[in-house]
VOFIVEX-221387 format. One record per atom (N, C-alpha, C): x negated, y, z negated; chain; atom name. Coordinates in steps of 0.1 Angstrom, whole numbers, m for minus. Last residue first. Layout:
BEGIN
[atom [X, Y, Z], "A", "CA"],
...
//
This chain:
BEGIN
[atom [299, 474, 293], "A", "N"],
[atom [287, 478, 300], "A", "CA"],
[atom [274, 472, 294], "A", "C"],
[atom [319, 466, 277], "A", "N"],
[atom [319, 460, 290], "A", "CA"],
[atom [307, 464, 298], "A", "C"],
[atom [325, 475, 251], "A", "N"],
[atom [315, 465, 253], "A", "CA"],
[atom [314, 459, 267], "A", "C"],
[atom [342, 496, 248], "A", "N"],
[atom [348, 482, 248], "A", "CA"],
[atom [338, 471, 249], "A", "C"],
[atom [325, 517, 251], "A", "N"],
[atom [331, 515, 238], "A", "CA"],
[atom [337, 501, 237], "A", "C"],
[atom [319, 515, 278], "A", "N"],
[atom [309, 513, 268], "A", "CA"],
[atom [314, 510, 254], "A", "C"],
[atom [344, 521, 289], "A", "N"],
[atom [338, 508, 291], "A", "CA"],
[atom [327, 505, 281], "A", "C"],
[atom [347, 548, 281], "A", "N"],
[atom [357, 537, 276], "A", "CA"],
[atom [351, 523, 278], "A", "C"],
[atom [326, 560, 294], "A", "N"],
[atom [327, 561, 280], "A", "CA"],
[atom [336, 550, 274], "A", "C"],
[atom [332, 555, 321], "A", "N"],
[atom [320, 550, 315], "A", "CA"],
[atom [320, 549, 300], "A", "C"],
[atom [356, 570, 322], "A", "N"],
[atom [356, 555, 325], "A", "CA"],
[atom [344, 549, 319], "A", "C"],
[atom [347, 595, 319], "A", "N"],
[atom [356, 589, 309], "A", "CA"],
[atom [356, 574, 310], "A", "C"],
[atom [333, 598, 342], "A", "N"],
[atom [326, 599, 330], "A", "CA"],
[atom [334, 593, 318], "A", "C"],
[atom [352, 594, 363], "A", "N"],
[atom [341, 584, 361], "A", "CA"],
[atom [334, 585, 348], "A", "C"],
[atom [385, 601, 350], "A", "N"],
[atom [374, 603, 359], "A", "CA"],
[atom [363, 593, 355], "A", "C"],
[atom [406, 591, 335], "A", "N"],
[atom [409, 602, 344], "A", "CA"],
[atom [398, 604, 354], "A", "C"],
[atom [411, 555, 329], "A", "N"],
[atom [405, 568, 327], "A", "CA"],
[atom [409, 578, 337], "A", "C"],
[atom [418, 529, 329], "A", "N"],
[atom [428, 538, 326], "A", "CA"],
[atom [423, 552, 324], "A", "C"],
[atom [401, 510, 338], "A", "N"],
[atom [399, 515, 324], "A", "CA"],
[atom [410, 524, 320], "A", "C"],
[atom [409, 505, 364], "A", "N"],
[atom [409, 494, 354], "A", "CA"],
[atom [408, 499, 340], "A", "C"],
[atom [404, 530, 376], "A", "N"],
[atom [418, 525, 375], "A", "CA"],
[atom [419, 514, 364], "A", "C"],
[atom [377, 532, 375], "A", "N"],
[atom [385, 542, 368], "A", "CA"],
[atom [399, 537, 366], "A", "C"],
[atom [370, 510, 391], "A", "N"],
[atom [366, 510, 377], "A", "CA"],
[atom [374, 520, 369], "A", "C"],
[atom [379, 518, 416], "A", "N"],
[atom [385, 506, 410], "A", "CA"],
[atom [382, 506, 395], "A", "C"],
[atom [364, 541, 419], "A", "N"],
[atom [378, 542, 419], "A", "CA"],
[atom [384, 530, 412], "A", "C"],
[atom [338, 530, 420], "A", "N"],
[atom [342, 539, 410], "A", "CA"],
[atom [357, 541, 408], "A", "C"],
[atom [340, 515, 444], "A", "N"],
[atom [338, 508, 431], "A", "CA"],
[atom [341, 517, 419], "A", "C"],
[atom [344, 536, 462], "A", "N"],
[atom [354, 526, 460], "A", "CA"],
[atom [353, 518, 447], "A", "C"],
[atom [320, 550, 460], "A", "N"],
[atom [332, 557, 456], "A", "CA"],
[atom [344, 546, 454], "A", "C"],
[atom [303, 530, 470], "A", "N"],
[atom [302, 535, 456], "A", "CA"],
[atom [314, 541, 452], "A", "C"],
[atom [312, 530, 497], "A", "N"],
[atom [313, 518, 489], "A", "CA"],
[atom [312, 522, 474], "A", "C"],
[atom [305, 556, 505], "A", "N"],
[atom [319, 552, 505], "A", "CA"],
[atom [321, 540, 496], "A", "C"],
[atom [277, 555, 503], "A", "N"],
[atom [284, 564, 494], "A", "CA"],
[atom [299, 560, 493], "A", "C"],
[atom [264, 522, 506], "A", "N"],
[atom [269, 534, 512], "A", "CA"],
[atom [276, 542, 501], "A", "C"],
[atom [236, 510, 486], "A", "N"],
[atom [250, 509, 491], "A", "CA"],
[atom [253, 522, 498], "A", "C"],
[atom [214, 507, 469], "A", "N"],
[atom [213, 504, 483], "A", "CA"],
[atom [227, 501, 489], "A", "C"],
[atom [214, 518, 444], "A", "N"],
[atom [220, 504, 446], "A", "CA"],
[atom [220, 499, 460], "A", "C"],
[atom [202, 542, 448], "A", "N"],
[atom [197, 533, 438], "A", "CA"],
[atom [202, 519, 440], "A", "C"],
[atom [219, 555, 468], "A", "N"],
[atom [205, 552, 470], "A", "CA"],
[atom [199, 541, 461], "A", "C"],
[atom [243, 556, 453], "A", "N"],
[atom [242, 548, 466], "A", "CA"],
[atom [228, 545, 469], "A", "C"],
[atom [235, 573, 433], "A", "N"],
[atom [239, 559, 430], "A", "CA"],
[atom [238, 551, 442], "A", "C"],
[atom [231, 597, 447], "A", "N"],
[atom [220, 590, 440], "A", "CA"],
[atom [223, 576, 437], "A", "C"],
[atom [258, 601, 456], "A", "N"],
[atom [247, 600, 466], "A", "CA"],
[atom [235, 592, 459], "A", "C"],
[atom [271, 605, 432], "A", "N"],
[atom [275, 594, 441], "A", "CA"],
[atom [264, 591, 451], "A", "C"],
[atom [248, 613, 406], "A", "N"],
[atom [257, 617, 416], "A", "CA"],
[atom [260, 604, 424], "A", "C"],
[atom [244, 603, 372], "A", "N"],
[atom [240, 603, 386], "A", "CA"],
[atom [251, 607, 395], "A", "C"],
[atom [249, 602, 344], "A", "N"],
[atom [251, 615, 351], "A", "CA"],
[atom [246, 615, 366], "A", "C"],
[atom [250, 579, 331], "A", "N"],
[atom [237, 586, 331], "A", "CA"],
[atom [238, 599, 338], "A", "C"],
[atom [275, 570, 338], "A", "N"],
[atom [273, 574, 324], "A", "CA"],
[atom [260, 581, 322], "A", "C"],
[atom [270, 562, 364], "A", "N"],
[atom [279, 574, 362], "A", "CA"],
[atom [277, 579, 348], "A", "C"],
[atom [255, 539, 358], "A", "N"],
[atom [248, 551, 365], "A", "CA"],
[atom [257, 563, 363], "A", "C"],
[atom [276, 524, 347], "A", "N"],
[atom [264, 527, 339], "A", "CA"],
[atom [256, 539, 345], "A", "C"],
[atom [293, 523, 369], "A", "N"],
[atom [297, 530, 357], "A", "CA"],
[atom [285, 533, 348], "A", "C"],
[atom [279, 507, 387], "A", "N"],
[atom [282, 521, 390], "A", "CA"],
[atom [286, 529, 378], "A", "C"],
[atom [278, 482, 373], "A", "N"],
[atom [266, 490, 377], "A", "CA"],
[atom [268, 504, 379], "A", "C"],
[atom [305, 475, 370], "A", "N"],
[atom [297, 478, 358], "A", "CA"],
[atom [284, 486, 361], "A", "C"],
[atom [311, 471, 397], "A", "N"],
[atom [318, 482, 390], "A", "CA"],
[atom [310, 486, 377], "A", "C"],
[atom [294, 449, 401], "A", "N"],
[atom [292, 461, 408], "A", "CA"],
[atom [298, 473, 401], "A", "C"],
[atom [306, 430, 384], "A", "N"],
[atom [293, 434, 382], "A", "CA"],
[atom [289, 447, 389], "A", "C"],
[atom [340, 441, 375], "A", "N"],
[atom [331, 432, 383], "A", "CA"],
[atom [316, 437, 380], "A", "C"],
[atom [360, 443, 345], "A", "N"],
[atom [350, 449, 355], "A", "CA"],
[atom [342, 438, 363], "A", "C"],
[atom [375, 434, 325], "A", "N"],
[atom [381, 435, 338], "A", "CA"],
[atom [372, 439, 349], "A", "C"],
[atom [371, 412, 300], "A", "N"],
[atom [364, 422, 307], "A", "CA"],
[atom [369, 423, 321], "A", "C"],
[atom [390, 404, 272], "A", "N"],
[atom [389, 403, 286], "A", "CA"],
[atom [381, 415, 292], "A", "C"],
[atom [393, 385, 242], "A", "N"],
[atom [388, 397, 249], "A", "CA"],
[atom [387, 394, 263], "A", "C"],
[atom [400, 364, 227], "A", "N"],
[atom [411, 370, 234], "A", "CA"],
[atom [406, 382, 242], "A", "C"],
[atom [377, 356, 215], "A", "N"],
[atom [383, 347, 224], "A", "CA"],
[atom [394, 353, 232], "A", "C"],
[atom [369, 377, 198], "A", "N"],
[atom [363, 376, 211], "A", "CA"],
[atom [370, 366, 220], "A", "C"],
[atom [383, 373, 174], "A", "N"],
[atom [387, 384, 183], "A", "CA"],
[atom [381, 383, 197], "A", "C"],
[atom [369, 351, 163], "A", "N"],
[atom [384, 350, 167], "A", "CA"],
[atom [388, 361, 177], "A", "C"],
[atom [342, 362, 159], "A", "N"],
[atom [345, 350, 168], "A", "CA"],
[atom [360, 350, 172], "A", "C"],
[atom [336, 382, 141], "A", "N"],
[atom [338, 385, 155], "A", "CA"],
[atom [344, 374, 164], "A", "C"],
[atom [332, 371, 116], "A", "N"],
[atom [342, 382, 117], "A", "CA"],
[atom [344, 387, 132], "A", "C"],
[atom [312, 352, 120], "A", "N"],
[atom [326, 348, 119], "A", "CA"],
[atom [336, 359, 120], "A", "C"],
[atom [288, 353, 145], "A", "N"],
[atom [293, 360, 133], "A", "CA"],
[atom [308, 357, 132], "A", "C"],
[atom [278, 321, 155], "A", "N"],
[atom [285, 333, 159], "A", "CA"],
[atom [290, 340, 146], "A", "C"],
[atom [258, 297, 167], "A", "N"],
[atom [260, 305, 155], "A", "CA"],
[atom [266, 319, 159], "A", "C"],
[atom [257, 264, 179], "A", "N"],
[atom [261, 278, 182], "A", "CA"],
[atom [264, 285, 169], "A", "C"],
[atom [230, 240, 186], "A", "N"],
[atom [243, 245, 181], "A", "CA"],
[atom [246, 259, 185], "A", "C"],
[atom [204, 233, 192], "A", "N"],
[atom [215, 231, 203], "A", "CA"],
[atom [229, 235, 198], "A", "C"],
[atom [185, 239, 175], "A", "N"],
[atom [190, 225, 175], "A", "CA"],
[atom [201, 222, 185], "A", "C"],
[atom [183, 266, 178], "A", "N"],
[atom [172, 258, 183], "A", "CA"],
[atom [176, 243, 184], "A", "C"],
[atom [207, 274, 166], "A", "N"],
[atom [205, 276, 180], "A", "CA"],
[atom [194, 267, 186], "A", "C"],
[atom [200, 268, 139], "A", "N"],
[atom [212, 262, 145], "A", "CA"],
[atom [210, 262, 160], "A", "C"],
[atom [178, 285, 135], "A", "N"],
[atom [176, 270, 134], "A", "CA"],
[atom [188, 263, 141], "A", "C"],
[atom [191, 309, 138], "A", "N"],
[atom [180, 305, 147], "A", "CA"],
[atom [178, 290, 147], "A", "C"],
[atom [208, 309, 116], "A", "N"],
[atom [214, 309, 130], "A", "CA"],
[atom [203, 305, 140], "A", "C"],
[atom [190, 309, 95], "A", "N"],
[atom [198, 297, 97], "A", "CA"],
[atom [204, 297, 111], "A", "C"],
[atom [180, 335, 98], "A", "N"],
[atom [171, 324, 99], "A", "CA"],
[atom [179, 311, 102], "A", "C"],
[atom [204, 350, 94], "A", "N"],
[atom [196, 351, 107], "A", "CA"],
[atom [187, 339, 108], "A", "C"],
[atom [211, 344, 68], "A", "N"],
[atom [220, 340, 79], "A", "CA"],
[atom [213, 340, 92], "A", "C"],
[atom [190, 355, 54], "A", "N"],
[atom [192, 340, 54], "A", "CA"],
[atom [201, 336, 65], "A", "C"],
[atom [195, 382, 57], "A", "N"],
[atom [183, 376, 64], "A", "CA"],
[atom [184, 361, 64], "A", "C"],
[atom [229, 391, 63], "A", "N"],
[atom [218, 387, 54], "A", "CA"],
[atom [207, 380, 62], "A", "C"],
[atom [237, 416, 88], "A", "N"],
[atom [239, 402, 82], "A", "CA"],
[atom [227, 399, 73], "A", "C"],
[atom [235, 439, 101], "A", "N"],
[atom [237, 440, 87], "A", "CA"],
[atom [239, 427, 80], "A", "C"],
[atom [234, 432, 128], "A", "N"],
[atom [221, 435, 121], "A", "CA"],
[atom [223, 437, 106], "A", "C"],
[atom [253, 403, 137], "A", "N"],
[atom [252, 418, 135], "A", "CA"],
[atom [239, 420, 126], "A", "C"],
[atom [248, 377, 161], "A", "N"],
[atom [249, 382, 147], "A", "CA"],
[atom [248, 397, 147], "A", "C"],
[atom [251, 350, 179], "A", "N"],
[atom [254, 364, 180], "A", "CA"],
[atom [257, 369, 166], "A", "C"],
[atom [237, 323, 199], "A", "N"],
[atom [238, 330, 186], "A", "CA"],
[atom [242, 344, 188], "A", "C"],
[atom [237, 314, 224], "A", "N"],
[atom [240, 304, 214], "A", "CA"],
[atom [241, 310, 200], "A", "C"],
[atom [249, 324, 256], "A", "N"],
[atom [242, 328, 243], "A", "CA"],
[atom [246, 318, 232], "A", "C"],
[atom [261, 321, 280], "A", "N"],
[atom [255, 309, 274], "A", "CA"],
[atom [247, 312, 262], "A", "C"],
[atom [276, 341, 291], "A", "N"],
[atom [262, 339, 296], "A", "CA"],
[atom [255, 328, 289], "A", "C"],
[atom [299, 339, 277], "A", "N"],
[atom [300, 336, 291], "A", "CA"],
[atom [286, 334, 297], "A", "C"],
[atom [290, 350, 253], "A", "N"],
[atom [294, 336, 253], "A", "CA"],
[atom [294, 331, 268], "A", "C"],
[atom [286, 377, 261], "A", "N"],
[atom [274, 369, 256], "A", "CA"],
[atom [278, 354, 257], "A", "C"],
[atom [311, 385, 268], "A", "N"],
[atom [302, 384, 278], "A", "CA"],
[atom [290, 376, 274], "A", "C"],
[atom [322, 384, 241], "A", "N"],
[atom [328, 376, 252], "A", "CA"],
[atom [318, 374, 264], "A", "C"],
[atom [306, 403, 229], "A", "N"],
[atom [305, 389, 225], "A", "CA"],
[atom [311, 380, 235], "A", "C"],
[atom [313, 427, 242], "A", "N"],
[atom [299, 422, 243], "A", "CA"],
[atom [299, 407, 239], "A", "C"],
[atom [341, 428, 235], "A", "N"],
[atom [337, 427, 249], "A", "CA"],
[atom [322, 422, 251], "A", "C"],
[atom [341, 432, 208], "A", "N"],
[atom [345, 419, 213], "A", "CA"],
[atom [341, 417, 228], "A", "C"],
[atom [315, 446, 191], "A", "N"],
[atom [324, 448, 201], "A", "CA"],
[atom [328, 435, 208], "A", "C"],
[atom [296, 456, 170], "A", "N"],
[atom [307, 446, 168], "A", "CA"],
[atom [318, 448, 178], "A", "C"],
[atom [264, 463, 174], "A", "N"],
[atom [276, 465, 181], "A", "CA"],
[atom [286, 454, 178], "A", "C"],
[atom [239, 459, 165], "A", "N"],
[atom [247, 467, 157], "A", "CA"],
[atom [261, 468, 162], "A", "C"],
[atom [226, 425, 170], "A", "N"],
[atom [230, 438, 174], "A", "CA"],
[atom [238, 446, 164], "A", "C"],
[atom [211, 398, 183], "A", "N"],
[atom [212, 405, 171], "A", "CA"],
[atom [214, 420, 174], "A", "C"],
[atom [215, 368, 200], "A", "N"],
[atom [217, 382, 200], "A", "CA"],
[atom [218, 388, 186], "A", "C"],
[atom [196, 342, 211], "A", "N"],
[atom [203, 347, 199], "A", "CA"],
[atom [203, 362, 200], "A", "C"],
[atom [192, 316, 234], "A", "N"],
[atom [192, 331, 232], "A", "CA"],
[atom [201, 334, 220], "A", "C"],
[atom [168, 291, 238], "A", "N"],
[atom [182, 295, 233], "A", "CA"],
[atom [181, 309, 230], "A", "C"],
[atom [147, 291, 267], "A", "N"],
[atom [149, 292, 253], "A", "CA"],
[atom [164, 294, 250], "A", "C"],
[atom [144, 264, 291], "A", "N"],
[atom [146, 278, 288], "A", "CA"],
[atom [149, 279, 273], "A", "C"],
[atom [133, 243, 317], "A", "N"],
[atom [134, 246, 303], "A", "CA"],
[atom [136, 261, 300], "A", "C"],
[atom [148, 247, 350], "A", "N"],
[atom [139, 242, 340], "A", "CA"],
[atom [142, 246, 326], "A", "C"],
[atom [160, 277, 366], "A", "N"],
[atom [158, 263, 365], "A", "CA"],
[atom [148, 259, 353], "A", "C"],
[atom [184, 302, 354], "A", "N"],
[atom [170, 299, 358], "A", "CA"],
[atom [168, 283, 357], "A", "C"],
[atom [207, 311, 344], "A", "N"],
[atom [207, 307, 358], "A", "CA"],
[atom [194, 302, 363], "A", "C"],
[atom [201, 319, 318], "A", "N"],
[atom [211, 308, 320], "A", "CA"],
[atom [211, 303, 335], "A", "C"],
[atom [184, 340, 323], "A", "N"],
[atom [179, 327, 318], "A", "CA"],
[atom [189, 316, 320], "A", "C"],
[atom [202, 360, 332], "A", "N"],
[atom [191, 355, 340], "A", "CA"],
[atom [186, 341, 336], "A", "C"],
[atom [219, 362, 309], "A", "N"],
[atom [225, 358, 322], "A", "CA"],
[atom [214, 353, 331], "A", "C"],
[atom [201, 371, 290], "A", "N"],
[atom [208, 358, 288], "A", "CA"],
[atom [214, 353, 301], "A", "C"],
[atom [194, 396, 301], "A", "N"],
[atom [184, 385, 299], "A", "CA"],
[atom [191, 372, 297], "A", "C"],
[atom [218, 410, 300], "A", "N"],
[atom [211, 407, 313], "A", "CA"],
[atom [201, 395, 312], "A", "C"],
[atom [221, 411, 273], "A", "N"],
[atom [230, 403, 281], "A", "CA"],
[atom [225, 400, 294], "A", "C"],
[atom [200, 428, 266], "A", "N"],
[atom [200, 415, 261], "A", "CA"],
[atom [210, 406, 268], "A", "C"],
[atom [191, 445, 297], "A", "N"],
[atom [197, 444, 284], "A", "CA"],
[atom [196, 430, 279], "A", "C"],
[atom [162, 456, 315], "A", "N"],
[atom [172, 446, 313], "A", "CA"],
[atom [178, 446, 299], "A", "C"],
[atom [156, 490, 307], "A", "N"],
[atom [155, 479, 317], "A", "CA"],
[atom [166, 469, 315], "A", "C"],
[atom [159, 494, 271], "A", "N"],
[atom [155, 499, 284], "A", "CA"],
[atom [153, 487, 294], "A", "C"],
[atom [188, 479, 255], "A", "N"],
[atom [173, 481, 256], "A", "CA"],
[atom [170, 487, 270], "A", "C"],
[atom [213, 465, 237], "A", "N"],
[atom [210, 478, 245], "A", "CA"],
[atom [195, 481, 244], "A", "C"],
[atom [209, 440, 222], "A", "N"],
[atom [217, 442, 235], "A", "CA"],
[atom [212, 454, 243], "A", "C"],
[atom [180, 422, 210], "A", "N"],
[atom [190, 433, 209], "A", "CA"],
[atom [198, 433, 222], "A", "C"],
[atom [171, 387, 206], "A", "N"],
[atom [171, 400, 214], "A", "CA"],
[atom [183, 409, 210], "A", "C"],
[atom [152, 360, 205], "A", "N"],
[atom [160, 368, 197], "A", "CA"],
[atom [160, 382, 202], "A", "C"],
[atom [148, 331, 221], "A", "N"],
[atom [147, 345, 224], "A", "CA"],
[atom [157, 352, 215], "A", "C"],
[atom [132, 301, 211], "A", "N"],
[atom [143, 310, 209], "A", "CA"],
[atom [139, 324, 214], "A", "C"],
[atom [110, 286, 219], "A", "N"],
[atom [123, 279, 217], "A", "CA"],
[atom [135, 289, 216], "A", "C"],
[atom [90, 300, 246], "A", "N"],
[atom [95, 299, 232], "A", "CA"],
[atom [107, 290, 231], "A", "C"],
[atom [70, 304, 268], "A", "N"],
[atom [80, 293, 267], "A", "CA"],
[atom [84, 290, 253], "A", "C"],
[atom [52, 323, 275], "A", "N"],
[atom [50, 317, 262], "A", "CA"],
[atom [59, 305, 260], "A", "C"],
[atom [58, 333, 300], "A", "N"],
[atom [44, 330, 297], "A", "CA"],
[atom [43, 321, 285], "A", "C"],
[atom [86, 337, 301], "A", "N"],
[atom [79, 329, 311], "A", "CA"],
[atom [65, 325, 307], "A", "C"],
[atom [88, 354, 279], "A", "N"],
[atom [95, 341, 278], "A", "CA"],
[atom [89, 332, 289], "A", "C"],
[atom [74, 376, 287], "A", "N"],
[atom [69, 369, 276], "A", "CA"],
[atom [75, 355, 275], "A", "C"],
[atom [92, 385, 308], "A", "N"],
[atom [78, 381, 311], "A", "CA"],
[atom [72, 372, 300], "A", "C"],
[atom [114, 392, 293], "A", "N"],
[atom [115, 382, 304], "A", "CA"],
[atom [101, 376, 307], "A", "C"],
[atom [104, 413, 277], "A", "N"],
[atom [109, 400, 271], "A", "CA"],
[atom [109, 389, 281], "A", "C"],
[atom [99, 432, 296], "A", "N"],
[atom [87, 426, 289], "A", "CA"],
[atom [92, 413, 283], "A", "C"],
[atom [125, 438, 303], "A", "N"],
[atom [116, 433, 313], "A", "CA"],
[atom [104, 426, 307], "A", "C"],
[atom [137, 448, 278], "A", "N"],
[atom [141, 435, 284], "A", "CA"],
[atom [132, 429, 295], "A", "C"],
[atom [112, 459, 255], "A", "N"],
[atom [123, 461, 264], "A", "CA"],
[atom [126, 448, 271], "A", "C"],
[atom [92, 452, 237], "A", "N"],
[atom [99, 465, 235], "A", "CA"],
[atom [110, 468, 244], "A", "C"],
[atom [86, 420, 222], "A", "N"],
[atom [88, 428, 234], "A", "CA"],
[atom [96, 441, 231], "A", "C"],
[atom [63, 397, 209], "A", "N"],
[atom [72, 408, 206], "A", "CA"],
[atom [73, 417, 219], "A", "C"],
[atom [58, 362, 201], "A", "N"],
[atom [57, 374, 210], "A", "CA"],
[atom [67, 384, 207], "A", "C"],
[atom [60, 344, 182], "A", "N"],
[atom [49, 342, 191], "A", "CA"],
[atom [48, 354, 200], "A", "C"],
[atom [70, 338, 150], "A", "N"],
[atom [71, 348, 161], "A", "CA"],
[atom [59, 348, 169], "A", "C"],
[atom [82, 309, 137], "A", "N"],
[atom [69, 315, 141], "A", "CA"],
[atom [72, 325, 152], "A", "C"],
[atom [95, 289, 110], "A", "N"],
[atom [97, 299, 121], "A", "CA"],
[atom [84, 306, 124], "A", "C"],
[atom [92, 274, 87], "A", "N"],
[atom [95, 267, 100], "A", "CA"],
[atom [97, 276, 112], "A", "C"],
[atom [88, 292, 66], "A", "N"],
[atom [78, 282, 69], "A", "CA"],
[atom [80, 275, 83], "A", "C"],
[atom [94, 326, 69], "A", "N"],
[atom [100, 313, 69], "A", "CA"],
[atom [90, 303, 74], "A", "C"],
[atom [80, 349, 74], "A", "N"],
[atom [81, 345, 60], "A", "CA"],
[atom [86, 330, 59], "A", "C"],
[atom [85, 356, 100], "A", "N"],
[atom [73, 349, 97], "A", "CA"],
[atom [72, 344, 83], "A", "C"],
[atom [109, 371, 98], "A", "N"],
[atom [109, 357, 103], "A", "CA"],
[atom [97, 349, 100], "A", "C"],
[atom [98, 395, 88], "A", "N"],
[atom [108, 388, 80], "A", "CA"],
[atom [109, 373, 85], "A", "C"],
[atom [81, 404, 108], "A", "N"],
[atom [76, 401, 95], "A", "CA"],
[atom [85, 392, 87], "A", "C"],
[atom [100, 407, 129], "A", "N"],
[atom [89, 398, 131], "A", "CA"],
[atom [83, 394, 117], "A", "C"],
[atom [116, 427, 118], "A", "N"],
[atom [121, 414, 121], "A", "CA"],
[atom [111, 404, 122], "A", "C"],
[atom [97, 448, 116], "A", "N"],
[atom [104, 443, 104], "A", "CA"],
[atom [110, 429, 106], "A", "C"],
[atom [90, 453, 142], "A", "N"],
[atom [80, 449, 133], "A", "CA"],
[atom [86, 443, 120], "A", "C"],
[atom [116, 461, 152], "A", "N"],
[atom [108, 450, 158], "A", "CA"],
[atom [98, 444, 148], "A", "C"],
[atom [121, 484, 137], "A", "N"],
[atom [129, 472, 136], "A", "CA"],
[atom [123, 460, 141], "A", "C"],
[atom [100, 501, 147], "A", "N"],
[atom [101, 497, 133], "A", "CA"],
[atom [109, 485, 130], "A", "C"],
[atom [106, 503, 175], "A", "N"],
[atom [94, 497, 170], "A", "CA"],
[atom [94, 492, 155], "A", "C"],
[atom [133, 494, 192], "A", "N"],
[atom [129, 502, 181], "A", "CA"],
[atom [117, 496, 174], "A", "C"],
[atom [139, 474, 211], "A", "N"],
[atom [132, 486, 216], "A", "CA"],
[atom [129, 496, 205], "A", "C"],
[atom [132, 440, 210], "A", "N"],
[atom [139, 451, 203], "A", "CA"],
[atom [131, 464, 206], "A", "C"],
[atom [128, 406, 210], "A", "N"],
[atom [130, 417, 219], "A", "CA"],
[atom [138, 428, 212], "A", "C"],
[atom [108, 380, 201], "A", "N"],
[atom [117, 390, 196], "A", "CA"],
[atom [117, 402, 206], "A", "C"],
[atom [104, 345, 205], "A", "N"],
[atom [101, 359, 211], "A", "CA"],
[atom [112, 368, 206], "A", "C"],
[atom [94, 318, 185], "A", "N"],
[atom [104, 328, 188], "A", "CA"],
[atom [97, 340, 195], "A", "C"],
[atom [94, 284, 177], "A", "N"],
[atom [87, 295, 183], "A", "CA"],
[atom [97, 305, 188], "A", "C"],
[atom [96, 265, 149], "A", "N"],
[atom [104, 271, 159], "A", "CA"],
[atom [98, 284, 164], "A", "C"],
[atom [73, 240, 140], "A", "N"],
[atom [78, 253, 139], "A", "CA"],
[atom [86, 257, 151], "A", "C"],
[atom [81, 207, 130], "A", "N"],
[atom [75, 216, 140], "A", "CA"],
[atom [81, 229, 138], "A", "C"],
[atom [75, 196, 96], "A", "N"],
[atom [85, 200, 106], "A", "CA"],
[atom [78, 209, 117], "A", "C"],
[atom [55, 169, 86], "A", "N"],
[atom [56, 183, 88], "A", "CA"],
[atom [67, 186, 99], "A", "C"],
[atom [52, 142, 85], "A", "N"],
[atom [63, 147, 77], "A", "CA"],
[atom [65, 162, 80], "A", "C"],
[atom [30, 136, 100], "A", "N"],
[atom [42, 132, 105], "A", "CA"],
[atom [54, 138, 98], "A", "C"],
[atom [8, 145, 84], "A", "N"],
[atom [13, 154, 95], "A", "CA"],
[atom [26, 149, 101], "A", "C"],
[atom [3, 147, 53], "A", "N"],
[atom [10, 137, 61], "A", "CA"],
[atom [16, 144, 73], "A", "C"],
[atom [m28, 155, 37], "A", "N"],
[atom [m15, 158, 43], "A", "CA"],
[atom [m9, 146, 51], "A", "C"],
[atom [m47, 162, 9], "A", "N"],
[atom [m43, 152, 19], "A", "CA"],
[atom [m29, 155, 24], "A", "C"],
[atom [m73, 181, m6], "A", "N"],
[atom [m59, 180, m1], "A", "CA"],
[atom [m58, 169, 9], "A", "C"],
[atom [m91, 185, m29], "A", "N"],
[atom [m91, 173, m20], "A", "CA"],
[atom [m78, 171, m14], "A", "C"],
[atom [m86, 207, m44], "A", "N"],
[atom [m100, 205, m39], "A", "CA"],
[atom [m101, 193, m30], "A", "C"],
[atom [m60, 204, m52], "A", "N"],
[atom [m63, 215, m42], "A", "CA"],
[atom [m77, 214, m37], "A", "C"],
[atom [m44, 174, m55], "A", "N"],
[atom [m56, 181, m59], "A", "CA"],
[atom [m60, 191, m49], "A", "C"],
[atom [m24, 158, m47], "A", "N"],
[atom [m20, 172, m50], "A", "CA"],
[atom [m32, 180, m55], "A", "C"],
[atom [m25, 134, m21], "A", "N"],
[atom [m31, 140, m33], "A", "CA"],
[atom [m26, 154, m34], "A", "C"],
[atom [1, 111, m11], "A", "N"],
[atom [m7, 123, m8], "A", "CA"],
[atom [m12, 129, m21], "A", "C"],
[atom [m4, 77, m24], "A", "N"],
[atom [4, 89, m21], "A", "CA"],
[atom [m5, 101, m18], "A", "C"],
[atom [m21, 50, m6], "A", "N"],
[atom [m20, 60, m18], "A", "CA"],
[atom [m12, 71, m14], "A", "C"],
[atom [m6, 22, 8], "A", "N"],
[atom [m14, 34, 9], "A", "CA"],
[atom [m11, 43, m3], "A", "C"],
[atom [m9, m12, 0], "A", "N"],
[atom [0, 0, 0], "A", "CA"],
[atom [m9, 12, 0], "A", "C"],
//
């Protein structure tokens, strides 16, 4: 019979087969202080390891490709690709991909509904206890789903009426771009952009493009 592992600090013996593999995480957050705090908090957990930090969605996508983490923990609203954009791209990519966990301040059913449609496995609010976040990451890494309970019921009835193109033009309208500039940016004709804007204004019940963008953002459709 083999001897049990020693507890003598001068003669340590380990059983590597008993050690749990660490869950490797890339964190994407555009606020530097929040990014650092999240990374530090997660690294306190013995079974979690932050292997990459991204300040925007484009950098996050690059780090995921390079580091092949188990989890992408991401905010929603970031420069470049949003957290929902990241989830959509990863869900459609071939091969192994990380489970996506959204951590956001936005308790908007429209966001959660789109996140679920994009295959996100975790959705928590930033004011959730740190233990909830760590457990959500473990659940997602194991193939489960962890959704903030206060949002889950409401999200199932949420409906996003906008198409992807309508969403694009409303985002640009919210930034104050003219129809001409939107057409150039999206490689569309001005008439096509106006049609998308008209459809989006009608679906949101707004009076103009600016109000439509504001309503859509409040509902979590952008």
